[in-house]
C-alpha positions as CSV (number, residue, x, y, z in Angstrom):
1,M,-113.8,185.0,-10.9
2,M,-111.2,182.3,-11.5
3,M,-110.0,182.3,-15.1
4,K,-109.9,179.1,-17.1
5,P,-106.4,177.9,-18.2
6,K,-105.4,178.8,-21.7
7,V,-105.8,175.8,-24.0
8,S,-103.1,175.1,-26.5
9,N,-104.0,175.6,-30.2
10,A,-103.0,172.0,-31.0
11,W,-105.8,170.8,-28.8
12,K,-108.6,173.2,-29.8
13,T,-109.0,171.6,-33.2
14,A,-109.1,168.1,-31.8
15,R,-111.6,168.8,-29.0
16,G,-113.9,171.4,-30.7
17,N,-114.8,174.8,-29.3
18,T,-117.7,174.3,-27.0
19,R,-118.2,172.5,-23.7
20,K,-121.5,171.1,-24.7
21,D,-119.7,169.0,-27.5
22,L,-117.8,167.1,-24.9
23,T,-118.3,163.3,-25.2
24,V,-118.3,161.5,-21.8
25,T,-118.6,157.7,-21.6
26,P,-120.4,156.0,-18.7
27,R,-117.0,154.7,-17.5
28,V,-115.6,158.2,-17.4
29,A,-118.7,159.5,-15.6
30,I,-118.3,156.8,-13.0
31,G,-114.7,157.8,-12.6
32,S,-115.6,161.4,-11.6
33,A,-116.1,160.4,-8.0
34,A,-112.7,158.6,-8.0
35,A,-111.1,161.7,-9.5
36,I,-112.5,163.8,-6.7
37,L,-111.0,161.4,-4.2
38,A,-107.7,161.6,-6.1
39,L,-107.6,165.3,-6.0
40,A,-108.5,165.2,-2.3
41,F,-105.5,162.9,-1.8
42,I,-103.3,165.1,-3.9
43,G,-104.2,168.4,-2.2
44,L,-103.0,171.8,-3.2
45,R,-99.4,170.7,-2.7
46,V,-99.5,168.7,-5.9
47,F,-99.2,171.9,-7.9
48,D,-95.8,172.9,-6.5
49,H,-94.3,172.9,-10.0
50,V,-97.4,173.8,-12.2
51,A,-99.8,176.6,-12.5
52,F,-103.1,176.2,-10.8
53,P,-105.4,174.7,-12.2
54,P,-103.3,172.5,-14.5
55,N,-104.2,171.9,-18.2
56,Q,-105.9,168.7,-19.2
57,I,-103.0,166.4,-19.8
58,D,-101.2,167.7,-16.7
59,A,-104.3,167.1,-14.6
60,A,-104.5,163.6,-15.9
61,A,-100.9,162.9,-15.0
62,L,-101.3,164.3,-11.5
63,A,-104.5,162.3,-10.9
64,A,-102.8,159.1,-12.1
65,A,-99.8,159.7,-9.9
66,G,-102.0,160.4,-6.9
67,S,-104.0,157.2,-7.7
68,I,-101.0,154.9,-7.7
69,S,-99.8,156.5,-4.5
70,R,-102.8,154.9,-2.8
71,I,-102.4,151.4,-4.1
72,V,-101.7,148.8,-1.4
73,V,-100.6,145.2,-1.7
74,D,-100.5,142.5,1.0
75,T,-97.1,140.8,0.9
76,P,-95.9,137.8,2.8
77,E,-92.6,139.6,3.6
78,F,-93.8,142.9,5.2
79,G,-97.5,142.9,5.2
80,F,-99.2,145.8,3.6
81,V,-96.9,147.7,1.2
82,S,-97.4,150.8,-0.9
83,L,-95.5,153.6,-2.5
84,A,-96.6,155.7,0.4
85,D,-96.4,155.2,4.1
86,S,-99.7,155.2,5.9
87,P,-100.7,154.9,9.6
88,A,-102.5,152.0,11.0
89,D,-106.0,153.2,10.4
90,G,-107.3,151.6,7.3
91,V,-110.3,149.2,7.4
92,G,-108.7,147.3,4.5
93,T,-105.6,146.5,6.5
94,E,-107.0,144.7,9.5
95,A,-105.1,142.0,11.3
96,G,-106.8,138.9,12.8
97,D,-107.4,140.7,16.0
98,G,-109.5,143.4,14.2
99,F,-107.0,146.2,14.6
100,A,-105.5,147.9,11.5
101,L,-101.9,147.3,10.5
102,P,-99.6,150.0,9.1
103,V,-98.8,150.4,5.4
104,R,-95.1,150.5,4.8
105,G,-93.7,152.6,1.9
106,I,-91.4,150.6,-0.3
107,N,-88.7,153.2,0.0
108,T,-89.0,153.1,3.8
109,I,-88.6,149.3,3.7
110,I,-85.5,149.5,1.6
111,A,-84.0,152.3,3.6
112,T,-84.7,150.4,6.9
113,S,-82.8,147.4,5.6
114,R,-79.9,149.7,4.7
115,L,-79.9,151.4,8.1
116,D,-80.1,148.1,9.9
117,L,-77.1,146.9,7.9
118,I,-75.2,150.0,9.0
119,I,-76.1,149.4,12.7
120,A,-75.2,145.7,12.5
121,D,-71.8,146.7,11.0
122,K,-71.2,149.3,13.8
123,L,-72.1,146.6,16.4
124,Q,-69.7,144.2,14.6
125,Q,-72.5,141.6,14.5
126,P,-72.2,139.5,11.2
127,L,-75.4,137.6,12.0
128,M,-77.3,140.8,12.2
129,E,-75.7,142.0,8.9
130,E,-77.0,138.8,7.3
131,L,-80.5,139.5,8.6
132,A,-80.4,143.0,7.1
133,E,-79.3,141.7,3.7
134,R,-82.1,139.1,3.8
135,D,-84.6,141.9,4.6
136,R,-83.2,143.8,1.6
137,A,-83.8,140.8,-0.6
138,A,-87.3,140.5,0.9
139,A,-87.9,144.2,0.2
140,L,-87.0,143.6,-3.5
141,S,-89.6,140.8,-3.6
142,A,-92.2,143.1,-2.0
143,K,-91.2,145.7,-4.6
144,E,-91.9,143.4,-7.5
145,Q,-95.3,142.5,-6.1
146,L,-96.2,146.2,-5.7
147,I,-94.9,147.3,-9.1
148,A,-96.8,144.4,-10.7
149,A,-100.0,145.4,-9.0
150,I,-99.5,149.1,-10.1
151,K,-98.8,148.1,-13.7
152,S,-101.8,145.8,-14.0
153,S,-104.0,148.7,-12.7
154,L,-103.0,151.0,-15.5
155,D,-105.0,149.3,-18.2
156,K,-108.6,150.2,-19.0
157,S,-109.9,147.2,-17.1
158,G,-107.3,147.3,-14.3
159,S,-107.8,148.2,-10.7
160,A,-106.3,147.7,-7.2
161,K,-107.3,148.6,-3.7
162,D,-106.2,151.2,-1.2
163,R,-105.8,150.9,2.6
164,M,-109.5,151.5,3.1
165,G,-110.4,148.6,0.8
166,V,-111.7,151.0,-1.8
167,Q,-111.1,150.2,-5.5
168,V,-108.4,152.3,-7.2
169,Q,-108.6,152.8,-11.0
170,P,-105.7,155.0,-12.2
171,L,-106.9,155.2,-15.8
172,V,-110.5,156.1,-14.9
173,E,-109.2,158.8,-12.5
174,A,-106.9,160.2,-15.1
175,E,-109.6,160.4,-17.7
176,S,-112.0,162.0,-15.2
177,A,-109.4,164.6,-14.3
178,F,-108.7,165.3,-17.9
179,V,-112.4,165.8,-18.6
180,N,-112.9,168.0,-15.5
181,A,-110.0,170.2,-16.6
182,D,-111.3,170.6,-20.2
183,N,-113.2,173.7,-20.9
184,D,-114.1,173.6,-24.6
185,G,-113.0,170.3,-26.2
186,K,-114.1,166.9,-27.0
187,F,-112.5,164.0,-25.2
188,V,-112.0,160.9,-27.3
189,P,-112.7,157.8,-25.1
190,G,-109.8,155.4,-25.1
191,S,-107.3,158.0,-26.2
192,L,-105.5,158.1,-22.8
193,R,-102.6,155.7,-22.2
194,L,-100.7,155.3,-18.9
195,S,-97.3,153.7,-18.4
196,L,-94.8,153.4,-15.6
197,G,-91.1,154.3,-15.7
198,S,-88.3,156.2,-14.0
199,L,-86.8,159.7,-13.9
200,D,-83.4,160.2,-15.4
201,G,-81.2,162.1,-12.9
202,G,-83.6,161.3,-10.0
203,D,-85.0,163.6,-7.4
204,A,-85.4,163.9,-3.6
205,T,-87.3,161.1,-1.9
206,T,-89.1,161.5,1.4
207,V,-86.5,159.2,3.3
208,K,-84.0,161.1,5.4
209,L,-80.4,159.9,5.5
210,P,-79.4,158.0,8.7
211,E,-78.5,159.9,11.8
212,P,-75.9,160.9,12.7
213,Q,-74.9,161.4,9.1
214,S,-71.2,161.1,10.1
215,S,-71.8,157.4,10.6
216,D,-72.7,156.9,6.9
217,Q,-70.9,159.0,4.3
218,V,-73.5,159.3,1.5
219,K,-72.0,161.0,-1.5
220,A,-73.4,164.3,-2.8
221,A,-74.7,162.7,-6.0
222,E,-76.7,160.1,-3.9
223,Q,-78.7,162.6,-1.9
224,V,-80.7,165.9,-2.1
225,E,-80.3,168.1,1.0
226,G,-80.3,165.2,3.5
227,F,-82.7,162.9,1.7
228,Y,-81.9,159.9,-0.4
229,K,-82.0,160.5,-4.1
230,S,-84.2,158.4,-6.3
231,F,-83.0,156.3,-9.3
232,V,-79.3,156.2,-8.2
233,N,-77.5,153.4,-6.3
234,V,-76.6,154.2,-2.7
235,P,-74.5,151.2,-1.7
236,Y,-73.2,150.2,1.7
237,K,-70.4,147.6,2.1
238,N,-70.9,146.6,-1.5
239,V,-74.6,146.0,-1.0
240,D,-76.8,147.9,-3.5
241,F,-79.7,150.1,-2.5
242,V,-81.9,152.0,-5.0
243,F,-84.9,154.1,-4.2
244,G,-88.0,154.8,-6.3
245,G,-89.2,158.3,-7.2
246,V,-91.7,159.2,-4.4
247,G,-91.8,162.7,-3.2
248,K,-93.4,164.8,-0.5
249,S,-96.2,165.8,-2.9
250,V,-97.5,164.6,-6.2
251,K,-95.9,166.8,-8.8
252,L,-95.3,167.0,-12.5
253,V,-91.8,166.1,-13.8
254,A,-90.1,166.7,-17.1
255,S,-91.5,164.2,-19.7
256,D,-88.2,164.2,-21.6
257,K,-86.5,162.8,-18.5
258,W,-88.9,159.8,-18.4
259,R,-87.2,156.5,-19.0
260,A,-88.6,153.0,-19.2
261,E,-85.5,151.9,-17.4
262,I,-82.4,153.6,-16.0
263,A,-79.3,152.0,-17.4
264,G,-76.6,150.7,-15.0
265,L,-78.8,150.3,-11.9
266,P,-78.8,146.9,-10.1
267,Y,-82.6,146.9,-10.0
268,Q,-85.5,149.1,-11.1
269,I,-88.3,150.7,-9.1
270,P,-90.4,152.4,-11.8
271,T,-92.7,154.9,-10.1
272,I,-93.1,157.8,-12.6
273,V,-96.4,157.8,-14.4
274,K,-96.4,158.9,-18.1
275,V,-99.8,159.9,-19.5
276,E,-100.2,160.1,-23.3
277,I,-103.0,161.2,-25.6
278,V,-102.9,159.0,-28.6
279,E,-104.7,158.7,-31.9
280,S,-105.5,155.2,-33.2
281,D,-106.8,153.9,-36.5
282,A,-109.8,151.6,-36.8
283,T,-107.8,148.6,-35.9
284,G,-106.6,150.2,-32.6
285,K,-103.1,150.7,-33.9
286,I,-101.5,153.9,-32.5
287,Q,-101.0,156.4,-35.2
288,N,-99.9,159.5,-33.3
289,V,-99.0,160.7,-29.8
290,K,-100.7,164.0,-29.4
291,A,-99.5,165.0,-25.9
292,I,-97.4,163.7,-23.0
293,A,-97.2,164.6,-19.3
294,C,-95.4,162.8,-16.4
295,A,-95.9,162.9,-12.7
296,Q,-94.3,161.6,-9.6
297,P,-96.3,159.9,-6.7
298,A,-96.1,161.0,-3.1
299,S,-95.8,159.8,0.4
300,F,-96.5,162.8,2.7
301,R,-97.0,160.9,6.0
302,I,-93.7,160.6,7.8
303,P,-93.5,157.1,9.4
304,A,-92.9,157.1,13.1
305,P,-90.9,154.5,15.1
306,S,-92.9,151.6,16.3
307,K,-94.3,152.0,19.8
308,G,-92.7,148.8,20.8
309,A,-90.3,148.2,23.7
310,L,-87.4,145.8,24.2
311,T,-87.4,144.5,27.8
312,M,-85.0,142.5,29.8
313,S,-86.9,140.9,32.7
314,F,-85.4,139.6,35.9
315,P,-88.3,138.6,38.1
316,D,-86.0,136.6,40.4
317,G,-83.5,139.4,40.8
318,P,-80.4,140.5,38.8
319,V,-78.1,138.0,37.1
320,P,-74.5,138.8,37.8
321,E,-73.4,137.8,34.3
322,I,-75.8,140.3,32.7
323,S,-74.9,143.8,33.7
324,R,-75.6,145.5,30.3
325,P,-77.6,144.6,27.2
326,A,-74.5,143.6,25.2
327,D,-73.9,140.8,27.7
328,C,-76.9,138.9,26.2
329,Y,-74.9,138.3,23.0
330,S,-71.3,138.5,24.3
331,S,-71.6,136.1,27.2
332,E,-69.5,133.0,26.6
333,Q,-72.1,130.8,28.2
334,L,-75.0,132.2,26.2
335,N,-73.0,131.7,23.0
336,S,-72.3,128.1,23.9
337,V,-74.3,125.2,22.4
338,E,-72.4,122.5,24.3
339,S,-75.3,122.0,26.7
340,G,-77.8,122.1,24.0
341,S,-79.3,124.8,21.8
342,M,-82.2,127.1,22.6
343,D,-85.5,125.5,21.5
344,L,-87.3,127.6,18.9
345,L,-91.0,127.5,18.9
346,S,-94.0,129.3,17.6
347,A,-97.6,129.5,18.7
348,Q,-100.1,128.2,16.2
349,S,-103.8,128.8,15.9
350,G,-103.7,131.6,18.4
351,D,-101.8,133.0,21.3
352,F,-100.5,130.2,23.6
353,P,-101.8,129.2,26.0
354,L,-104.9,131.5,26.3
355,D,-106.5,130.7,22.9
356,S,-108.3,127.4,23.2
357,E,-107.1,126.0,19.9
358,S,-103.5,127.2,20.3
359,A,-100.5,124.9,20.5
360,M,-96.7,125.3,20.3
361,A,-94.8,123.9,17.3
362,P,-91.1,123.8,16.4
363,L,-89.9,126.8,14.5
364,K,-87.2,126.7,11.9
365,W,-84.2,129.1,12.2
366,P,-85.1,132.0,9.8
367,L,-81.7,132.3,8.2
368,T,-81.6,128.7,7.1
369,N,-85.2,127.7,7.1
370,S,-84.2,124.5,8.8
371,V,-83.9,123.1,12.2
372,A,-80.5,124.3,13.5
373,Y,-78.5,124.3,16.7
374,E,-78.6,128.0,17.7
375,S,-77.2,129.4,20.8
376,T,-79.2,131.7,23.1
377,A,-77.0,134.6,22.1
378,N,-77.9,134.0,18.4
379,V,-81.6,134.0,19.1
380,W,-81.1,137.2,21.1
381,R,-79.2,138.8,18.1
382,L,-82.2,138.0,16.0
383,A,-84.7,139.4,18.4
384,L,-82.6,142.5,19.0
385,Y,-82.4,143.0,15.2
386,D,-86.2,142.8,14.9
387,W,-86.7,145.4,17.6
388,I,-84.3,147.8,15.9
389,R,-86.1,147.1,12.6
390,G,-89.3,148.4,14.2
391,A,-87.8,151.9,14.4
392,G,-87.8,152.0,10.6
393,T,-85.6,154.7,9.1
394,A,-85.6,156.7,12.4
395,A,-83.2,154.6,14.5
396,N,-80.2,156.8,15.6
397,I,-77.1,154.7,14.9
398,D,-75.0,156.0,17.7
399,S,-77.8,155.7,20.2
400,V,-78.4,152.0,19.3
401,V,-74.7,151.2,19.6
402,D,-74.3,153.1,22.9
403,M,-77.4,151.3,24.3
404,Q,-75.5,148.0,24.3
405,R,-73.0,149.5,26.9
406,V,-75.6,150.9,29.2
407,Q,-75.1,149.8,32.8
408,L,-78.4,148.3,34.0
409,D,-80.1,149.9,37.0
410,K,-80.1,148.2,40.3
411,A,-83.4,147.6,42.0
412,K,-84.3,150.0,44.8
413,P,-84.7,148.5,47.3
414,G,-82.4,145.7,46.4
415,N,-84.4,143.2,48.5
416,I,-88.0,142.5,49.4
417,L,-89.3,140.3,52.1
418,W,-90.5,137.1,50.6
419,T,-94.1,136.6,51.8
420,A,-96.2,133.8,50.5
421,S,-98.3,130.8,51.5
422,T,-96.0,127.8,52.2
423,E,-98.8,125.4,51.4
424,R,-102.2,125.7,49.7
425,G,-104.8,126.9,52.1
426,K,-102.4,128.4,54.6
427,T,-102.0,132.0,55.5
428,A,-99.1,133.8,53.9
429,E,-96.1,134.3,56.1
430,A,-92.7,135.9,56.0
431,I,-89.9,133.7,54.8
432,E,-86.7,135.5,54.1
433,P,-85.5,138.6,52.2
434,I,-84.9,137.9,48.5
435,S,-83.7,140.0,45.6
436,S,-86.2,142.4,44.1
437,G,-87.3,141.7,40.6
438,I,-86.6,144.3,37.9
439,A,-87.4,144.9,34.3
440,H,-85.2,147.1,32.1
441,I,-87.1,148.9,29.4
442,F,-85.7,150.3,26.1
443,E,-87.8,152.3,23.7
444,F,-87.3,154.6,20.7
445,D,-88.4,158.2,21.0
446,K,-89.9,160.1,18.1
447,D,-86.4,161.0,16.9
448,G,-85.2,157.4,17.0
449,V,-83.1,157.9,20.1
450,V,-83.1,155.0,22.5
451,V,-84.5,155.9,26.0
452,Y,-84.1,153.6,29.0
453,R,-86.0,153.2,32.2
454,S,-86.6,150.4,34.7
455,K,-89.3,149.1,37.0
456,M,-89.6,146.6,39.7
457,I,-91.6,143.5,38.8
458,E,-92.8,140.2,40.3
459,P,-93.1,136.8,38.7
460,Y,-96.8,137.2,37.9
461,P,-98.7,137.7,35.7
462,L,-97.2,135.7,32.8
463,Y,-97.2,136.5,29.1
464,V,-98.4,134.5,26.1
465,A,-96.4,133.4,23.1
466,S,-97.8,135.6,20.3
467,D,-99.5,133.8,17.4
468,R,-97.0,132.7,14.7
469,Q,-94.1,134.6,16.2
470,L,-90.8,133.5,17.7
471,Y,-90.5,132.0,21.2
472,G,-87.3,130.5,22.6
473,E,-86.6,128.6,25.7
474,K,-83.3,127.3,27.1
475,F,-82.9,125.5,30.4
476,G,-79.5,126.0,32.1
477,A,-78.5,128.8,29.7
478,I,-76.2,130.1,32.5
479,T,-74.8,127.4,34.8
480,Y,-72.4,127.9,37.7
481,S,-73.5,131.5,38.0
482,T,-71.4,133.6,40.3
483,I,-74.5,134.3,42.3
484,G,-73.8,131.0,44.1
485,I,-76.1,128.6,45.8
486,R,-78.4,129.7,48.6
487,D,-80.3,127.5,51.1
488,V,-83.6,128.8,52.4
489,F,-85.3,127.1,55.3
490,I,-89.1,127.2,55.4
491,P,-90.5,128.3,58.7
492,N,-93.0,126.4,60.8
493,M,-92.0,123.0,59.4
494,T,-90.9,120.1,61.6
495,P,-88.3,119.0,60.9
496,P,-87.1,122.2,59.2
497,K,-87.1,121.8,55.4
498,K,-85.2,123.8,52.9
499,I,-85.3,124.8,49.3
500,V,-82.2,125.6,47.3
501,F,-81.7,128.5,45.0
502,R,-79.4,127.1,42.4
503,A,-76.6,128.9,40.6
504,V,-78.4,128.2,37.3
505,W,-80.6,130.4,35.1
506,D,-83.1,129.5,32.4
507,V,-83.8,131.9,29.6
508,Y,-86.9,132.6,27.6
509,I,-87.1,134.9,24.6
510,R,-90.3,136.3,23.1
511,D,-90.0,138.1,19.7
512,N,-93.5,139.4,18.9
513,V,-92.4,141.3,15.8
514,R,-90.4,138.7,13.8
515,N,-93.1,138.0,11.1
516,L,-95.0,140.9,9.7
517,G,-98.5,141.2,8.1
518,P,-101.6,139.1,8.1
519,K,-100.2,136.4,5.8
520,N,-97.3,135.3,8.0
521,G,-97.6,137.4,11.2
522,G,-100.5,135.7,12.9
523,K,-103.5,137.3,14.5
524,H,-101.6,140.4,15.5
525,G,-99.7,140.8,12.3
526,G,-96.3,141.1,14.0
527,E,-97.3,144.2,16.1
528,P,-96.3,144.7,19.7
529,L,-98.5,143.2,22.5
530,S,-99.8,144.5,25.7
531,M,-97.4,144.6,28.6
532,P,-98.7,146.4,31.6
533,V,-95.3,147.0,33.1
534,L,-94.6,149.4,30.2
535,A,-97.5,151.6,31.1
536,A,-96.7,155.0,32.5
537,S,-97.2,155.5,36.2
538,D,-97.4,158.4,38.6
539,K,-95.4,156.3,41.1
540,P,-91.6,156.4,41.0
541,D,-90.0,153.6,39.0
542,T,-88.6,152.2,42.3
543,Q,-92.1,151.2,43.3
544,L,-93.5,147.8,42.6
545,Q,-95.4,147.8,39.3
546,A,-96.5,144.2,39.4
547,H,-100.2,144.3,38.5
548,R,-101.0,143.5,42.1
549,T,-104.8,143.4,41.5
550,E,-104.5,140.7,38.9
551,T,-102.1,138.7,41.1
552,E,-104.2,139.1,44.2
553,T,-107.3,137.8,42.3
554,W,-105.3,134.8,41.3
555,L,-104.1,134.1,44.8
556,N,-107.6,134.3,46.1
557,Q,-108.4,131.3,44.0
558,W,-106.2,129.1,46.1
559,S,-108.8,127.3,48.2
560,E,-108.5,125.8,51.7
561,T,-108.4,122.4,50.1
562,P,-104.9,120.9,50.4
563,Y,-103.0,119.5,47.5
564,E,-104.2,116.2,46.2
565,V,-101.5,113.8,45.2
566,T,-101.3,111.2,42.5
567,P,-98.6,108.4,42.2
568,T,-96.2,108.5,39.3
569,S,-94.4,105.6,37.7
570,D,-91.8,105.6,40.4
571,D,-94.4,105.8,43.2
572,S,-93.3,109.3,44.2
573,T,-96.0,111.9,44.6
574,V,-96.6,115.1,42.8
575,G,-99.4,117.6,42.6
576,V,-102.4,117.1,40.3
577,D,-102.8,118.9,37.0
578,Q,-99.1,118.5,36.4
579,G,-99.3,118.7,32.6
580,K,-96.2,118.7,30.5
581,G,-94.8,121.9,32.0
582,L,-92.8,123.1,29.1
583,G,-93.6,125.2,26.0
584,Q,-92.3,122.6,23.7
585,G,-94.3,119.9,25.4
586,K,-91.6,117.3,25.2
587,G,-90.9,116.7,28.8
588,A,-88.7,118.3,31.5
589,G,-85.7,120.5,30.9
590,M,-82.0,119.6,31.4
591,V,-82.6,119.2,35.1
592,G,-85.6,116.9,34.8
593,L,-85.2,113.3,36.0
594,N,-86.7,110.3,34.2
595,G,-88.8,112.5,32.0
596,Q,-90.8,113.7,35.0
597,S,-92.4,117.1,34.7
598,E,-91.0,119.5,37.2
599,M,-93.8,120.6,39.5
600,G,-92.2,123.0,42.0
601,Y,-94.2,123.4,45.2
602,Q,-97.1,125.7,44.5
603,P,-97.8,128.4,45.4
604,L,-94.5,129.0,47.0
605,V,-92.5,127.6,44.1
606,A,-94.1,127.4,40.7
607,C,-93.4,124.8,38.1
608,Q,-90.4,125.1,35.8
609,S,-92.2,126.6,32.8
610,D,-92.8,130.1,31.6
611,F,-96.4,129.1,30.7
612,A,-97.1,127.4,34.1
613,E,-99.2,124.8,32.4
614,S,-99.3,122.5,35.4
615,M,-100.4,125.1,38.0
616,S,-103.8,124.7,39.7
617,P,-105.5,127.1,39.6
618,N,-104.2,128.5,36.3
619,A,-101.6,131.2,36.7
620,P,-102.7,134.7,35.7
621,F,-101.8,135.9,32.2
622,V,-101.8,139.2,30.5
623,R,-104.3,139.3,27.6
624,P,-102.1,140.2,24.7
625,M,-104.7,142.3,22.9
626,P,-108.5,142.5,23.0
627,F,-110.4,142.2,19.8
628,G,-111.1,145.6,18.4
629,R,-111.2,148.0,15.5
630,G,-109.2,151.0,14.3
631,T,-105.9,152.0,15.8
632,R,-104.2,149.5,18.0
633,P,-104.1,150.6,21.7
634,T,-100.3,150.0,22.0
635,F,-99.7,152.7,19.3
636,A,-100.9,155.3,21.8
637,S,-98.7,154.1,24.6
638,S,-96.2,151.3,24.2
639,G,-96.3,147.5,23.7
640,S,-93.9,144.6,24.0
641,S,-91.9,143.9,20.8
642,V,-89.1,141.8,22.4
643,D,-88.5,140.4,25.8
644,I,-85.7,138.2,27.3
645,K,-86.5,136.7,30.7
646,F,-84.1,135.0,33.2
647,R,-85.5,132.6,35.7
648,R,-83.5,131.1,38.6
649,Q,-83.9,127.4,39.2
650,I,-85.1,126.4,42.7
651,D,-84.7,122.8,44.0
652,V,-87.7,121.8,46.2
653,T,-86.8,118.2,46.6
654,E,-87.2,118.3,50.4
655,L,-90.6,119.9,50.2
656,Q,-92.0,117.8,47.4
657,G,-90.9,114.4,48.5
658,C,-89.3,113.8,45.2
659,Q,-86.7,115.5,43.0
660,S,-88.3,118.6,41.6
661,T,-87.3,122.0,40.2
662,G,-89.4,125.2,40.0
663,Y,-89.3,129.0,40.0
664,L,-90.3,131.6,42.5
665,G,-94.1,131.8,42.7
666,A,-95.9,134.4,44.7
667,V,-93.3,136.6,46.5
668,S,-94.6,139.7,48.2
669,I,-98.4,139.8,48.5
670,D,-100.2,139.0,51.7
671,K,-103.2,136.9,51.2
């Protein structure tokens, strides 16, 4: 038979000698179920530093610490934030698409901004350093919101919610735990008081130091056996970082080490719960503190890197100027704004263009919150930073730095036979060999090491702009490419007509993970989107992984009816359904003439737009995410966090009968 804990003499007289004398209020009785939940959350590990079972005041402190560990707040900066990291499985943390969003521990958020600052420094990218420092400032804002919610929940009428949407009442749970641990005393309702503070001297957090540790010399006084230490400053490049007391298990800590504030720190993260039993007079004024216990909350779920990939897509073949990832921010042409900056846009009211109410709107540059002239390279620096941020505290510094120098694979085979219908309603025919399309895929493994693979791709299907995320487009981002100009003559035309592959590349950037959470992150909350090319395949990577079924279905919609034509203002003829052709909806790009939308020559050459608005029938798109419940499908495999796509301009003036530009359409599927 389990023995009851020995009760201190000081408390026997206050509580009486028999269990039947215990006074329990309805509020405490209601809290019993909450206390059971709290003890279930705490688990046996909570008693690492105490005898089992604990005495009354200790039990109350442990229950209160377990309770505040579960409190979750929805912040505009990072979405759902708590003291503890939690997976994306809470019914109270759903995004607009129905799937649950992860809960980020505040220490994890702060440590991520510190790690990202280190990586930016090692990459010698000041803009990325600025992004990391802004994330640190945003983390402090989220911290204030979380601590305010916790403090307000400690009162007798206070409450908050957990990731399941269940009410959390720390005081009720503490009182219930106290009553359940009492064996012969009388509990005085209203005698329990909770307050939040810090631990003098600190302790180990659950956040590991960055790897490799040789890249970041953290002092012995700032860590505990490879983990950040709480309540001390751990600066990097004169930027301050302080972590709250959150351990691997809820545990008691020395009450004489509790402090309302720790002197000398640049900011406070009070996480240590102090529970006091107090005596009050008839007016409610505290007369005496009878007992004190303090406990530290816990985060025992280790956050894993996001299952999100960074892809570099070359559906028209390789770009000579881009042979490694670093070229996307080091290229002189991509850093230039002389020919115009990259247009920054964001889908509103859904994923553009699939959601019926969706539309594209100008997006302000995040670092200035104003319209700015930003180069393609700067937009890529931002997107690259956001992808790295998705790895959380796990990103391996050396691996991310080394990734920038990786030589990109060459497609095997290097060329494919371009086979397509030269006109609507005609049978597909062989034209000429062209460069094979290829996608370069970078992902983090479970240890935060970057892994690389590649797959051949085709131009279709297309991808949406994620709701309220960042989308950029730049026409003529690379001009006078060393790839040169190539004339291709279309067979079976009299007289022979040609199209011209220009030495010009347009660039599109999709950053699906810029804005986090349901308040600012749109219907997907800033989570990666579906991207079939990322799916594992039994075929070697050198085989085409171009979603042939989807594309074939689309091609079969091309009827035998030839193109209809409609006159324009200059009496030239273009295909119907021309639309505006561009994401921004403001007319043609830098190669457009007289504001005329660039139609291409479908299906051989598509319009000059990465959304193909003017195509008839509509081009095939990948559905970014079905509406669902529970854990997001991309968490089990991989999803698209960031993509940069290069499209080669094609002049189809001879075919179109007017000056027109487009992109490769269908390339290698027989109809």
